[in-house]
N, CA, C and O of each residue as an XYZ file, in Angstrom:
580
protein
N     -57.826   -254.636   -241.233
C     -57.350   -253.362   -242.239
C     -57.477   -252.467   -241.252
O     -58.434   -252.100   -240.571
N     -56.038   -252.105   -241.307
C     -55.474   -250.553   -240.933
C     -56.347   -249.421   -241.026
O     -56.809   -249.055   -242.106
N     -56.630   -248.759   -239.762
C     -57.694   -247.637   -239.957
C     -57.376   -246.458   -241.085
O     -58.256   -245.908   -241.748
N     -55.904   -246.160   -241.183
C     -55.503   -245.702   -242.430
C     -56.239   -246.180   -243.929
O     -57.008   -245.616   -244.707
N     -55.794   -247.078   -243.905
C     -56.558   -247.766   -245.288
C     -57.646   -248.118   -245.446
O     -58.063   -248.366   -246.578
N     -58.508   -248.252   -244.206
C     -59.626   -248.583   -244.339
C     -60.307   -246.625   -244.998
O     -60.844   -246.485   -246.097
N     -60.119   -245.670   -244.201
C     -60.363   -243.987   -244.448
C     -60.015   -243.754   -246.015
O     -60.730   -243.040   -246.718
N     -58.590   -244.567   -246.622
C     -58.376   -244.154   -247.616
C     -59.314   -245.104   -248.393
O     -59.831   -244.261   -249.126
N     -59.823   -246.130   -248.700
C     -60.960   -246.912   -249.389
C     -62.064   -245.940   -248.890
O     -62.554   -245.538   -249.946
N     -62.699   -245.365   -247.919
C     -63.909   -244.981   -247.930
C     -64.064   -243.723   -248.293
O     -65.181   -243.343   -248.644
N     -63.135   -242.978   -248.277
C     -63.106   -241.618   -248.878
C     -62.395   -241.760   -250.351
O     -62.954   -240.954   -251.093
N     -61.548   -242.357   -250.932
C     -61.212   -242.585   -251.901
C     -61.940   -242.970   -253.114
O     -61.679   -242.436   -254.193
N     -62.927   -243.960   -252.975
C     -63.740   -244.745   -253.752
C     -64.730   -243.518   -254.049
O     -64.777   -242.899   -255.112
N     -65.420   -243.313   -253.045
C     -66.943   -242.478   -253.681
C     -65.905   -240.964   -254.360
O     -66.445   -240.227   -255.186
N     -64.881   -240.763   -254.031
C     -64.144   -239.498   -254.554
C     -63.741   -239.828   -255.918
O     -63.683   -238.814   -256.613
N     -63.453   -240.864   -256.512
C     -63.134   -241.527   -257.961
C     -64.279   -241.387   -258.687
O     -64.351   -240.727   -259.724
N     -65.532   -242.219   -257.981
C     -66.833   -242.163   -258.667
C     -67.196   -240.977   -258.914
O     -67.920   -240.940   -259.909
N     -66.942   -239.605   -258.267
C     -67.669   -238.909   -258.493
C     -67.032   -238.284   -259.353
O     -67.603   -237.905   -260.376
N     -65.700   -238.037   -259.128
C     -64.653   -237.573   -260.902
C     -64.528   -238.203   -261.638
O     -63.801   -237.638   -262.454
N     -64.825   -239.316   -262.028
C     -65.343   -240.177   -263.026
C     -66.750   -239.841   -263.782
O     -66.873   -239.838   -265.006
N     -67.813   -239.553   -262.829
C     -69.055   -239.093   -263.532
C     -68.629   -237.473   -263.796
O     -69.331   -236.900   -264.628
N     -67.517   -236.658   -263.150
C     -67.478   -234.936   -263.878
C     -66.868   -235.189   -264.893
O     -67.010   -234.338   -265.771
N     -66.070   -236.245   -265.198
C     -64.766   -236.539   -266.006
C     -65.817   -237.227   -267.506
O     -65.271   -237.250   -268.609
N     -67.108   -237.674   -267.376
C     -67.923   -238.221   -268.691
C     -68.769   -236.669   -268.891
O     -69.308   -236.268   -269.923
N     -68.741   -236.424   -268.426
C     -69.580   -234.784   -268.547
C     -68.732   -234.128   -269.499
O     -68.775   -234.163   -270.729
N     -68.130   -233.663   -268.900
C     -66.847   -233.077   -269.509
C     -65.880   -233.690   -270.705
O     -64.832   -233.233   -271.160
N     -66.511   -234.728   -271.002
C     -65.914   -235.321   -272.190
C     -67.250   -235.201   -273.453
O     -67.201   -234.975   -274.662
N     -68.240   -235.435   -272.640
C     -69.393   -235.198   -273.357
C     -69.410   -234.152   -273.940
O     -69.699   -234.268   -275.131
N     -69.115   -232.617   -273.407
C     -68.827   -231.263   -273.318
C     -67.704   -230.938   -274.568
O     -68.049   -230.264   -275.539
N     -66.403   -231.458   -274.444
C     -65.558   -231.758   -274.957
C     -65.971   -232.074   -276.528
O     -65.355   -231.539   -277.450
N     -67.059   -232.981   -276.750
C     -67.382   -234.199   -278.089
C     -68.328   -233.140   -278.309
O     -68.053   -232.717   -279.432
N     -69.301   -232.478   -277.845
C     -70.040   -231.508   -278.348
C     -69.295   -230.342   -278.911
O     -69.640   -229.929   -280.017
N     -68.348   -229.788   -278.296
C     -67.666   -228.892   -278.878
C     -66.605   -229.469   -279.928
O     -66.304   -228.509   -280.637
N     -65.974   -230.485   -280.304
C     -65.595   -230.999   -281.483
C     -66.371   -231.140   -282.658
O     -66.088   -230.792   -283.804
N     -67.313   -231.656   -282.255
C     -68.447   -231.394   -283.370
C     -68.922   -230.563   -283.882
O     -69.337   -230.589   -285.041
N     -68.979   -229.333   -282.866
C     -69.720   -227.762   -283.957
C     -68.334   -227.494   -284.596
O     -68.533   -227.083   -285.739
N     -67.108   -227.557   -284.340
C     -66.291   -227.253   -285.135
C     -66.080   -227.540   -286.552
O     -65.396   -226.916   -287.364
N     -66.912   -228.781   -286.737
C     -66.987   -229.321   -287.985
C     -68.001   -228.586   -288.828
O     -69.109   -228.208   -288.446
N     -67.497   -228.440   -289.971
C     -68.658   -227.243   -290.936
C     -69.642   -228.174   -291.406
O     -69.303   -229.322   -291.693
N     -71.014   -227.726   -291.526
C     -72.148   -228.383   -291.608
C     -72.358   -228.630   -293.025
O     -73.203   -229.439   -293.411
N     -71.507   -227.859   -293.932
C     -71.726   -228.232   -295.446
C     -70.301   -228.012   -295.817
O     -69.530   -227.355   -295.118
N     -69.896   -228.729   -297.228
C     -68.342   -228.467   -297.526
C     -68.444   -226.708   -297.757
O     -69.401   -225.986   -298.035
N     -67.347   -226.487   -297.563
C     -66.983   -224.944   -297.453
C     -65.557   -225.321   -298.542
O     -64.654   -226.153   -298.457
N     -65.893   -224.265   -299.546
C     -64.882   -224.262   -300.608
C     -63.913   -223.545   -299.797
O     -64.189   -222.842   -298.825
N     -62.599   -223.807   -300.333
C     -61.105   -223.076   -300.329
C     -61.440   -221.606   -300.890
O     -61.814   -221.383   -302.041
N     -61.188   -220.363   -299.599
C     -61.189   -218.982   -300.170
C     -59.501   -218.548   -300.089
O     -58.819   -218.790   -299.093
N     -59.088   -218.014   -301.053
C     -57.941   -217.312   -301.428
C     -56.850   -218.228   -300.752
O     -55.812   -217.980   -300.139
N     -57.616   -219.587   -301.172
C     -56.110   -220.576   -301.402
C     -56.034   -221.492   -299.731
O     -55.247   -222.410   -299.501
N     -56.820   -221.070   -298.975
C     -56.618   -221.653   -297.862
C     -57.408   -222.734   -297.982
O     -58.318   -222.830   -298.806
N     -56.896   -224.100   -296.672
C     -57.613   -225.191   -296.612
C     -58.934   -225.237   -295.602
O     -58.831   -225.017   -294.396
N     -60.094   -225.531   -296.213
C     -61.099   -225.747   -295.632
C     -60.809   -226.280   -293.896
O     -60.128   -227.301   -293.991
N     -60.982   -226.073   -292.899
C     -60.854   -226.943   -291.333
C     -61.198   -228.525   -291.369
O     -62.340   -228.936   -291.578
N     -60.100   -229.352   -291.147
C     -60.346   -230.573   -291.198
C     -61.265   -230.963   -290.160
O     -61.021   -230.218   -289.210
N     -62.433   -231.950   -289.783
C     -63.291   -232.352   -289.099
C     -62.111   -233.231   -288.065
O     -61.150   -233.814   -288.567
N     -62.362   -233.207   -286.648
C     -61.998   -233.867   -285.582
C     -62.205   -235.717   -285.831
O     -63.292   -236.278   -285.690
N     -60.913   -236.429   -286.217
C     -61.103   -237.573   -286.687
C     -61.854   -238.078   -285.123
O     -61.811   -237.508   -284.033
N     -62.523   -239.350   -285.520
C     -63.932   -240.140   -284.351
C     -62.951   -240.655   -283.863
O     -63.329   -240.845   -282.707
N     -61.742   -241.093   -283.941
C     -60.619   -241.586   -282.813
C     -60.357   -240.695   -281.709
O     -60.210   -240.991   -280.523
N     -60.324   -239.711   -282.189
C     -60.293   -238.740   -280.801
C     -60.960   -238.197   -280.040
O     -60.383   -237.521   -279.187
N     -62.402   -238.262   -280.030
C     -63.444   -238.277   -279.258
C     -63.667   -239.340   -278.515
O     -64.136   -239.252   -277.380
N     -63.282   -240.705   -279.209
C     -63.613   -241.551   -278.339
C     -62.415   -241.766   -277.501
O     -62.609   -242.302   -276.410
N     -60.993   -241.380   -277.886
C     -60.215   -241.423   -276.585
C     -60.582   -240.426   -275.726
O     -60.406   -240.793   -274.564
N     -60.905   -239.605   -275.790
C     -61.054   -238.540   -275.120
C     -62.207   -238.753   -274.082
O     -62.165   -238.298   -272.939
N     -63.440   -239.634   -274.691
C     -64.494   -240.101   -274.030
C     -63.626   -241.108   -272.971
O     -63.721   -241.028   -271.747
N     -63.047   -241.755   -273.457
C     -62.144   -243.036   -272.512
C     -61.349   -242.548   -271.412
O     -61.292   -242.862   -270.224
N     -60.837   -241.820   -272.019
C     -59.165   -241.429   -270.866
C     -59.686   -240.075   -270.044
O     -59.150   -239.960   -268.942
N     -60.433   -239.258   -270.317
C     -61.037   -238.314   -269.546
C     -61.256   -239.106   -268.196
O     -60.474   -239.243   -267.255
N     -62.800   -239.686   -268.399
C     -62.976   -240.148   -267.077
C     -62.203   -240.957   -266.056
O     -62.366   -240.901   -264.837
N     -61.125   -241.907   -266.880
C     -60.499   -242.691   -265.615
C     -59.152   -241.317   -265.178
O     -58.900   -241.003   -264.015
N     -58.651   -240.863   -266.074
C     -57.809   -240.081   -265.441
C     -58.390   -239.334   -264.337
O     -57.820   -239.386   -263.248
N     -59.553   -238.580   -264.488
C     -59.576   -237.798   -263.232
C     -60.225   -238.768   -262.330
O     -60.246   -238.139   -261.273
N     -60.652   -239.671   -262.148
C     -60.983   -241.015   -260.915
C     -59.495   -241.186   -260.396
O     -59.291   -241.069   -259.187
N     -58.560   -241.429   -261.168
C     -57.131   -242.213   -260.626
C     -56.717   -240.801   -259.776
O     -56.294   -241.027   -258.642
N     -56.780   -239.437   -260.162
C     -56.343   -238.451   -259.758
C     -57.079   -237.835   -258.582
O     -56.539   -237.162   -257.705
N     -58.178   -238.092   -258.644
C     -59.147   -238.130   -257.439
C     -58.785   -239.041   -256.150
O     -58.764   -238.674   -254.975
N     -58.503   -240.336   -256.678
C     -58.086   -241.544   -255.539
C     -56.707   -241.447   -255.244
O     -56.242   -241.989   -254.242
N     -55.881   -240.672   -256.194
C     -54.608   -240.387   -255.460
C     -54.523   -239.126   -254.723
O     -53.807   -239.209   -253.725
N     -55.076   -237.928   -254.945
C     -55.312   -236.703   -253.838
C     -55.552   -237.250   -252.570
O     -54.863   -236.928   -251.602
N     -56.687   -238.236   -252.483
C     -57.385   -238.343   -250.929
C     -56.260   -239.200   -250.706
O     -55.740   -238.800   -249.664
N     -55.497   -240.368   -251.246
C     -54.721   -241.183   -250.669
C     -53.279   -240.335   -250.114
O     -52.520   -240.788   -249.257
N     -53.124   -239.135   -250.751
C     -52.314   -238.240   -249.998
C     -52.593   -237.792   -248.844
O     -52.078   -237.927   -247.734
N     -53.926   -236.957   -249.446
C     -54.073   -236.559   -248.213
C     -54.241   -237.379   -246.609
O     -53.989   -236.855   -245.524
N     -54.562   -238.293   -246.758
C     -55.091   -239.219   -245.806
C     -53.922   -239.556   -245.306
O     -53.774   -239.235   -244.127
N     -52.707   -240.305   -246.005
C     -51.375   -240.013   -245.591
C     -50.295   -239.167   -244.726
O     -49.476   -239.408   -243.840
N     -50.858   -237.748   -245.660
C     -50.366   -236.711   -244.585
C     -51.054   -236.505   -243.247
O     -50.490   -235.980   -242.287
N     -52.373   -236.973   -243.237
C     -52.920   -236.597   -241.834
C     -52.656   -237.971   -240.866
O     -53.032   -238.101   -239.701
N     -52.016   -238.808   -241.557
C     -52.302   -240.444   -240.814
C     -50.444   -239.687   -240.229
O     -50.174   -239.964   -239.060
N     -49.421   -238.898   -240.949
C     -48.253   -238.784   -240.628
C     -47.983   -237.483   -239.466
O     -47.032   -237.304   -238.706
N     -49.293   -236.643   -239.690
C     -49.050   -235.783   -238.257
C     -49.993   -236.154   -237.403
O     -49.691   -236.035   -236.216
N     -51.255   -236.651   -237.702
C     -51.750   -237.006   -236.393
C     -51.316   -238.512   -235.502
O     -51.572   -238.835   -234.342
N     -50.594   -239.205   -236.544
C     -50.406   -240.418   -236.046
C     -51.511   -241.227   -236.351
O     -52.358   -240.822   -237.147
N     -51.632   -242.720   -235.616
C     -52.468   -243.651   -235.654
C     -53.719   -243.322   -234.710
O     -53.552   -243.213   -233.495
N     -55.042   -243.160   -235.334
C     -56.037   -243.119   -234.097
C     -56.273   -244.335   -233.329
O     -56.040   -245.535   -233.474
N     -56.890   -243.491   -232.348
C     -57.218   -244.671   -231.442
C     -58.729   -245.277   -231.860
O     -59.600   -244.775   -232.570
N     -58.693   -246.515   -231.161
C     -60.090   -247.376   -231.724
C     -61.063   -246.306   -230.941
O     -60.641   -245.686   -229.965
N     -62.805   -246.087   -231.599
C     -63.765   -245.488   -231.550
C     -64.499   -246.163   -230.358
O     -65.394   -245.558   -229.767
N     -64.070   -247.579   -229.964
C     -64.927   -248.374   -229.130
C     -64.501   -248.279   -227.371
O     -65.176   -248.564   -226.382
N     -63.185   -247.789   -227.492
C     -62.702   -247.877   -225.792
C     -63.774   -246.492   -225.038
O     -64.104   -245.396   -225.492
N     -64.035   -247.093   -223.899
C     -64.302   -245.759   -223.205
C     -63.300   -245.341   -222.110
O     -62.397   -245.941   -221.529
N     -63.775   -244.134   -222.046
C     -62.904   -242.993   -221.315
C     -62.763   -243.830   -219.521
O     -63.535   -244.433   -218.777
N     -61.698   -243.516   -219.495
C     -61.319   -244.201   -217.488
C     -62.376   -242.921   -216.877
O     -62.588   -241.776   -217.274
N     -62.937   -243.772   -215.656
C     -63.821   -243.181   -214.818
C     -62.910   -242.327   -214.218
O     -61.764   -242.694   -213.958
N     -63.548   -240.632   -213.852
C     -62.767   -240.215   -212.585
C     -62.726   -240.694   -211.275
O     -63.903   -240.738   -210.919
N     -61.958   -241.106   -210.298
C     -62.275   -241.762   -209.177
C     -62.706   -240.971   -208.224
O     -62.248   -239.839   -208.380
N     -63.270   -241.051   -207.464
C     -64.379   -240.313   -206.671
C     -63.374   -240.165   -205.388
O     -62.905   -241.201   -204.916
N     -62.973   -238.681   -204.713
C     -62.113   -238.891   -203.435
C     -62.938   -239.202   -202.481
O     -64.164   -239.320   -202.502
N     -62.099   -239.339   -201.549
C     -63.107   -239.989   -200.167
C     -63.389   -238.327   -199.317
O     -64.197   -238.285   -198.390
N     -62.802   -237.331   -199.663
C     -63.213   -236.082   -199.256
C     -64.839   -235.894   -199.509
O     -65.713   -235.635   -198.683
N     -64.948   -236.125   -201.011
C     -66.451   -235.542   -201.493
C     -67.548   -236.466   -201.078
O     -68.707   -236.107   -200.869
N     -66.902   -238.189   -200.933
C     -67.921   -238.895   -200.190
C     -68.532   -238.519   -199.164
O     -69.739   -238.621   -198.946
N     -67.313   -237.841   -198.158
C     -67.739   -237.918   -197.082
C     -68.515   -236.491   -197.151
O     -69.528   -236.478   -196.451
N     -68.258   -235.355   -197.815
C     -69.207   -234.188   -197.830
C     -70.668   -234.541   -198.121
O     -71.510   -234.245   -197.272
N     -71.022   -235.127   -199.213
C     -71.885   -235.629   -199.665
C     -72.896   -237.103   -198.050
O     -74.080   -237.136   -197.713
N     -72.210   -237.612   -197.759
C     -72.782   -238.182   -196.500
C     -73.285   -237.337   -195.436
O     -74.337   -237.499   -194.819
N     -72.284   -236.269   -195.260
C     -72.521   -235.274   -194.026
C     -74.084   -234.404   -194.458
O     -75.017   -234.086   -193.720
N     -73.926   -234.232   -195.698
C     -75.031   -233.391   -196.588
C     -76.567   -234.308   -196.151
O     -77.602   -233.914   -195.614
N     -76.222   -235.422   -196.564
C     -77.385   -236.194   -196.934
C     -78.088   -236.832   -195.195
O     -79.093   -237.518   -195.008
N     -77.219   -236.342   -194.294
C     -77.781   -236.842   -192.792
C     -78.041   -235.782   -192.263
O     -78.508   -235.910   -191.132
N     -77.898   -234.469   -192.726
C     -78.354   -233.070   -192.026
C     -79.316   -232.868   -192.627
O     -80.099   -232.186   -191.965
N     -79.742   -233.170   -193.764
C     -81.172   -233.134   -195.003
C     -82.261   -234.205   -194.272
O     -83.369   -233.794   -193.929
N     -81.982   -235.178   -194.127
C     -82.644   -236.040   -193.227
C     -82.887   -235.638   -192.075
O     -84.044   -235.701   -191.660
N     -81.861   -235.128   -191.280
C     -82.364   -234.706   -189.864
C     -83.361   -233.443   -189.684
O     -84.171   -233.201   -188.789
N     -83.051   -232.803   -190.724
C     -83.995   -231.235   -190.936
C     -85.399   -232.138   -191.314
O     -86.488   -231.785   -190.862
N     -85.285   -233.107   -192.023
C     -87.009   -233.545   -192.633
C     -87.680   -233.891   -191.467
O     -88.875   -233.673   -191.268
N     -86.657   -234.610   -190.440
C     -87.326   -235.143   -189.698
C     -88.068   -234.355   -188.458
O     -88.994   -234.721   -187.733
N     -87.356   -233.211   -188.489
C     -88.116   -232.052   -187.337
C     -86.858   -231.678   -186.633
O     -85.808   -232.314   -186.726
N     -87.045   -230.541   -185.882
C     -86.095   -229.985   -185.215
C     -85.866   -230.539   -183.738
O     -84.904   -230.161   -183.070
N     -86.843   -231.496   -183.246
C     -86.850   -232.288   -182.178
C     -85.532   -233.244   -181.925
O     -84.910   -233.459   -180.884
N     -85.355   -233.694   -183.147
C     -84.272   -234.808   -183.617
C     -83.089   -233.910   -184.141
O     -81.936   -234.297   -183.951
N     -83.245   -233.158   -184.554
C     -81.955   -232.393   -185.625
C     -80.702   -232.262   -184.440
O     -80.689   -232.024   -183.232
N     -79.807   -232.514   -185.339
C     -78.341   -232.543   -184.048
C     -78.269   -230.889   -184.196
O     -78.847   -230.263   -185.085
N     -77.551   -230.379   -183.284
C     -77.238   -229.001   -183.354
C     -75.528   -228.230   -184.107
O     -74.377   -228.505   -183.768
N     -75.905   -227.453   -184.952
C     -74.635   -227.149   -185.857
C     -73.544   -226.776   -184.654
O     -73.758   -226.341   -183.522
N     -71.948   -227.201   -185.511
C     -71.046   -227.316   -185.000
C     -70.617   -225.564   -184.294
O     -70.752   -224.419   -184.727
N     -70.244   -225.969   -183.441
C     -69.678   -224.328   -182.485
C     -69.123   -223.477   -183.311
O     -68.349   -224.118   -184.023
N     -69.114   -222.094   -183.655
C     -68.569   -221.818   -184.319
C     -69.048   -221.375   -186.024
O     -68.420   -220.652   -186.797
N     -70.309   -222.055   -186.249
C     -70.933   -221.967   -187.302
C     -71.977   -220.672   -187.183
O     -72.384   -220.344   -186.068
N     -72.377   -219.981   -188.330
C     -73.199   -219.081   -188.193
C     -74.889   -219.731   -188.328
O     -75.087   -220.634   -189.140
N     -75.744   -219.336   -187.699
C     -77.082   -220.373   -187.391
C     -77.838   -219.597   -189.002
O     -77.801   -218.397   -189.278
N     -78.397   -220.576   -189.750
C     -79.402   -220.680   -191.182
C     -80.169   -219.761   -190.301
O     -80.151   -219.825   -189.072
N     -80.989   -218.720   -191.152
C     -81.960   -218.043   -191.070
C     -83.354   -218.707   -190.898
O     -83.309   -219.870   -191.299
N     -84.659   -218.324   -190.402
C     -85.464   -220.060   -190.584
C     -86.331   -219.480   -192.137
O     -86.570   -218.398   -192.672
N     -86.519   -220.551   -192.337
C     -87.050   -220.821   -194.000
C     -88.396   -220.741   -193.897
O     -89.020   -221.707   -193.457
N     -89.221   -219.252   -194.398
C     -90.674   -219.249   -195.193
C     -91.176   -219.989   -195.721
O     -90.781   -220.250   -196.858
N     -92.320   -220.711   -195.150
C     -93.043   -221.476   -196.441
C     -94.354   -220.586   -196.714
O     -95.126   -220.887   -197.625
C-alpha cells in the first residue's frame, strides 16, 4: 500500500467516525428543535391564520440518517484532499527504516586522536618516559594537585 494512501486511511477513517458522531448529536438537536416547534395542544386559528403544522416524522428520520453520513463523507473527503496536497507539495516520503549515512572519519582526525592518546599515556607513565615536546611549542605550566 502506498504511504500516501496509508496516511489517507489512517487520518480519514478517524475523522469520518468523529464527524459522524458530531453529526448524530446535531441531528438529535435538530430533532429536539423541530419537536419543540410543535404546539403542545391544539391551537385555534386566530384572526383567520392557520396554526403551525408539525414537522412530519419523515423529515426528522431523514435528518437523523443523512446528517451523520454527510458529515462523515465530507470529513473523509477533506482529509483526502489535504493529504493529496501534502503529497503534491512534499513528494513521496522516504521510508522511516532507512538509517542515515554515517559520517566518514578522516585520517587527520584519527591521527590527532592517536597522538593525543600516546601523549596522555606518556604523561601518565611519568616524566622519565615522556617524550619532549616538539621544538617551537610552549611548555605547559605544571599541574598542581
